[in-house]
N, C-alpha and C positions, 0 to 999 in steps of 0.2 A: 252402460258402464259409467261410473262416476269419474270425475277428473282425477281424484285421488287413486282409484283403482287403475286407471289408465297410466298414471305416472309410476305406480308400483309395478305394474306389468312391464312398462318400458324399462325400469331399472333392472327387473329380473332378466329381461331379454339382453340388456347391455351386459350384465354380469356373465350370462351364458355365452354371449358372443366374444367377450374378452377371453374367457376360458378356451373357447374354440380356437380363436386366433392364436393364443399363446401355445396351444398344443399342435399348431400347424394346419388346422382345418379352416383356412381363410374363407373358403367358399360358403361354408355354413355361417361363419361369422358375418359375412357380407349380407346374406339373406336376413338374418336376425336384425342387423343394424339398419338395413333398409326398411324393415318393418317399423322400427322405431321412428326412423326419418319420415316415413309416410304418415305416421300419427302426429308427429311433432317436428315440424321442419326447422325448429330452432333449438333442437336438443344438441348442445355443443359437444357433449361427451360422445354421442353416437357419431356426429360428424367428424370429430377428431380421430375416432377409431376407424371410420371409413377411409379417412385420408391416410392413416397409418398402414392400412392393409390394401391400399389401392394397387391396382395392377401395374400402373406406370405413373410417371410424373405428371402427365397431362390430367389424369383422373384425380391425382393427389391435389394438384393445383385447383381443380374444380371444387372439391370438397372444402378445402381451406378458404377459398374465395367466398363460398356460401356462408361460412361462419363470419367472415369479416364484413359481409354485407350488412348483417344485422347486429354484429358486435365488433366494431373496428378496434376495440380496446383489448381483444383477446390476444395476449402476449404469446401464448403457445402457438396459436395459428399464425401470427405475424412472423415468428421465428422460423416455423416450419415452411411457410410460403417463401420466405427469403432464402432458405436453403435450396428449395426447388428451383427458384429463379436463378440463383448463383450456379447451380449445377447446369442449367440450360446454357447460361452464359459461358461457363467453362467449356462445355461441348462445342459451342459456336466458335470460341476462341481457338480451340484445337483444330477445328475444321479450317479456319482461316490460316493458321500457321502451316498446316499440311498443304493447303492450296499454294501458299507462298513458296514453300520448299519445292514442290513439284514444278512450279513456274520457273524458279531459278535453275533447277536441273535441266529443264527443257531448253531454256535460253542458253545455258552453258553447252549443251549438246549441239544446238544450232550454230553457235559460235565456233565450236570445234569442227563441225562438218564444213562450214564455210572456210575456215582457216585451212583445213586439209585440202579442199577443192581448189582454193586459190593459190596454194603453195606450189 
């Protein structure tokens, strides 16, 4: 297969994968996009779609990071990765706040119990 035939075949697979993803068939889309990725590890369109249909943020971060390894100027990947990282930071912040609230409640209960016992 020539390089031009391979590129055409990759583009056809990407088009079919996009249609599959948009129609809700993400698993088929993943299979096709991974085929493209195996042939061309620098195919940014395939990698962006793999990130878009990732199962979770960890997988999404992995695909976006791969793009930025060979093309640090890809603005779409930069913005998407920033969103993933901000989402993780937001979850971490919520966990810290929740932990703080629980700690304050526990301390208040301890003080209340001590006050009741000592009264």
